[in-house]
N, C-alpha and C positions, 0 to 999 in steps of 0.2 A: 127128173131128167128135163122136164119142160122148164122148171125154174132155173136150173143151172144154164141152160141154153139161153134163156132171156138175159141173165146177168152178163154172160160173155158178149152178147150182142150190144148190150148197153155200154160196156167198157170200150168196145171197139168203135162205137160211134163218138165217144168223148175224146179219145186220144188224138185223132186228127185235129180237133178244135184246139186243144192245148198247144200242140206243135205249131199250128198256124199262128196263134197269138204270139208265141215266142219268136217266130221268124219275123212277124210284123214289128214287134218291139225292137228287135235287133236291127232291122232295116231302118227304123225311125231314129234309133240312136246314131247309126252311122251317118245318116243324112244330116242330123243336127250337128254332129262333130265336123262334118265337111263344111256345112254352111257357116258355122262359128269360126272355123279356122281360116277360111278363105275370105269371107265377106263380113265377119264380126257382127252379125245380126243379133247375137245374144248378149252383147255387152250391156244394153239397156236393161235386159231382164236380170242380168247378174247384179247390176247396180241397185235395181229396185229391191232385189232380195236382200242385199247387204244393208240398205237403209231400213228395211223392215226388221232385220235381226239386230241392228245396233242398239236399240233401247234394251233389249234383252241382255246384251253383253255388258252394258253399263250397270244394269241391276245386279248382274253376277259379280262384277268387279267392285261394286260400291263398298262392301265391308272391308276389303283389303285396303282400298284407297283411303277410306275414312280412318282406319287404324294408323296408317302411316302418317297422315296429316296430324292426327292428335299427338302422336309420339314426337314429331318434329317441332310442334308448336307449344308443347307443355313443359319446356325446360324451365326449371325453377330459377328465380332471380339470384339465389345464392350461387348456383353453379355458374351463371354468367359473370357474377362479380369475381369468383375465384379464377375463372379463365382470364378475365381482364387483368387481374392482379399478376397472374403468372406471365402474361404477355408483356406487361409493363416491366416486370423484373428482368425478363430476357432482353427487352429493348435497352434498359439501362446497362446491363452487363455487356451487351454488344457494343454500345457506345464507349464504355470504359475501356474495353479491349482495343477498340479502334484508336482511342486516344493514346493508349500505351504503345500500340504499333507505330503511330505517328512519331512519338518520342523516340522509340528505338530506331526508326528510320533516320531521324535527324542525327541521333548519336552515331549511327553507323556511317553516315556521310561525313561527320566531323572526324571520326577516327580514320576513315579512308583518306581524307585530306591530310591528316597528320602523318599517316604512314607514308604517303606520297612525298610529303615534305621531308620526312626523316631520310628517305632514300637519296634526297638531294643534298643533305647536310653532310659535310665532311667530318665534323666533330662527333664525338660520342654523345648520344642523347638518351634520355629516359623520360617516358611519359608519366605525368603526375596529374591527379584529379584535384580540382578545387573543392575544398570542404566547406568553406564559409567565406563571406566577404564582410568587411567592416561596415557598420551602419553609419559611421561618421561621414557626412558628405564632404568634409574637407580633407580627409585622409583616405587614399585609395589603397587599403591594405587587404590582403587575402591570405587564407591559410590553405596549404596544400598537404596532401597525405604522404609526403616523403620527408625523411629527416636525415640526421647524420648517420643513422644506421644504414641508409641507402647511399651514403657518400655525398649528401648535400652539404654545401658549405656556404658561409656568409659571403654575399656578393655575387653568387652564381647567377648567370643569365637565364632568363625564362623567355621562351618564344612559343608561338603557335604556328599553324600552317601558313599564316599570312605575314607574320613579322614579329618584331620584338614586343614582348608583353611587359616585362619588368625584370626585377632581380630579387634574390633572396636577401632579407635583412636580418633574419634570426633563424638559424637552423637548430631545431630541437631534435630530440632523439627519434621520435616517430612522426612528427609533423614539423612544418616550417612556415614562417611568416614571410610574405613577399610584398613588395611595393610595386605598383604599376607605374609606367612611365608618365602617366597623366597626373600623378600626385604632385601637388605644388612644391614639395621639398625635393623632388627628384630632378636630376640633370644628367643628360646623356651626351657624350661626345659623338658627333655625327659628321658626315661629309656628304657633299652633293655628288651623286653618282655620275653626273654628266661631266664635271670638271675637277672633282677632287677638292673643292672648297670645304675647309673644315670650320665647324662652329659647334655650339652647344644647343641642344634641344631641351627646353625646360617645361615641366608640367604646369598646367594652369588650373587644375581641379575640375576640368571638363574632359569627359572621356573622348570627345571628338576634336580636341584642339590642343596643339602644342605651340610654344612660342620659341622663336629664335632671336633673342634680344641683343646679340652681340655681332650683328652683321652691319657693316657700314653701308651708307647709301649707294656707294659705287660698287657694291659686291655683285658678282656675276651669278645671280640667282633669279629664277623665273618660276611663274606659277606652273605646277605640274612636274617640277623636278623631284626626283626620288632621293630621299635621304636614307643613307645606310650607316651602319655602325663603322666608326673609323678605327676601332681597335685601340685607341689611346686610353690610358688608364688601366687597361688589363682586365676589366670586369667583363666587357662584351667582346667576343671575337669579331674581327672585321668582316664587313660584307653582308650583314643581315639587314633586311629592310626595316626601317623604323617608321617613316611617315612620308607623305607626299605634300609638297608645298601647296598651300591652299590660297594664300594671298600675299602679295608683296606691295607695300606702300612706302614710297620714298618720301622722307621728311627732310626738306632742304634745310630748315632751321635747326635740325637735330643731328647728332653725330651718327646715329644708327637708324636703320630702316625698321619699319614695323612689318615683321614677317611671321606668318602663322602657318601651321602644317596640320594635316589630318593623319592620325596614326594609321598605319597599315593594318594593324590587328584590330579586331572588334573587341575593345577592352571591356565593354559592358555586357558582352554576350559570351565570352569565352568560358568553356566548361572544363577543358583539359589543356594543359600546357606541357611543354617539353623543357627539361633541364639540360643544359649544355656542359659537357666536359671537353674543353679544348686542350690542345697541346701546350698552350701558354699557361693554362691553369696547372697542368701537371708539372711543368718546369718550375712554376712559382711554388708549388707545394713541396717539390723536392728541395728547392733552395731553402725554403723555410725549415724543413726537417734537418738539413745539413748545416744550417747556420749555428754558430757558437754564441751563446749568450755573452753579453759584455762583461758580466761579473766573473765568467769562467775563463776569460782570455788570460793567457799566460803573460805576465809582465815581462817586457824585454829588459835586459840589464842595461843600465845607463852606460854609455861609453865614456871612458876617462878622457879628460882633455889631454891633448897632445902636449907633451913637455919634454924638455931635455933631461937626460939623466945627470944626476949630480955626480 
């Protein structure tokens, strides 16, 4: 009984001491929180603790950082070469596609211009593509991908979006040969659009120059005049642009002036042309079909001379 009483008295004396310490710690914590929140006196302590702990954090993170660095910097040379080769191939492919897109864009612009020109042309037209150009510098001959199967005929006019290009000289079944107006052997009847003066434009062998050799010195022609087809000869319908007068030189001692003109069409850059079927061509074809050969004409009976009956 005496021992049990002593134990209870001993526990009763310890309990108030533990409770008091808990209250003191709680009060100290509240005071520190209030002081830190209002006056920030503990910032220096917090920074000192962070600086003290930083080396420990570095040591803990060192294995992970080292492994990452080794993995990023130990790429083999072969892998780098393969990657470089792949990137070079992609770059070349991209440049090739860009070049093709540029060519398609230019072709689209040309076709749009030709379609716009087709809407302004009164005659029937058909677009043809140039297949090849003669390598002879003295003959400006080209081959187009349309032939007699498509209705092409010899002497048919060829134009582009800017003006007259030339005419067909030999119509094959699937393709045809054409001559440019700049060919030295080609001559084209034209007239000055300003006053209707008629003359002949002759090729010189130069894509950018035509000559008008049959104009007298007193002819009413000036630099900048537009030359159009006159329609004479039946090959070219009237009214299509041919060239623009580039220079006019009067020669007093000679019968004719020295006149040159610049073709309206870009003869050395054309890729597609238009073939023209005019009403005059249809009439000429119909007349040719209806014409009777000379050896099939029926001979007319000779009339008997007038005479008196015996």
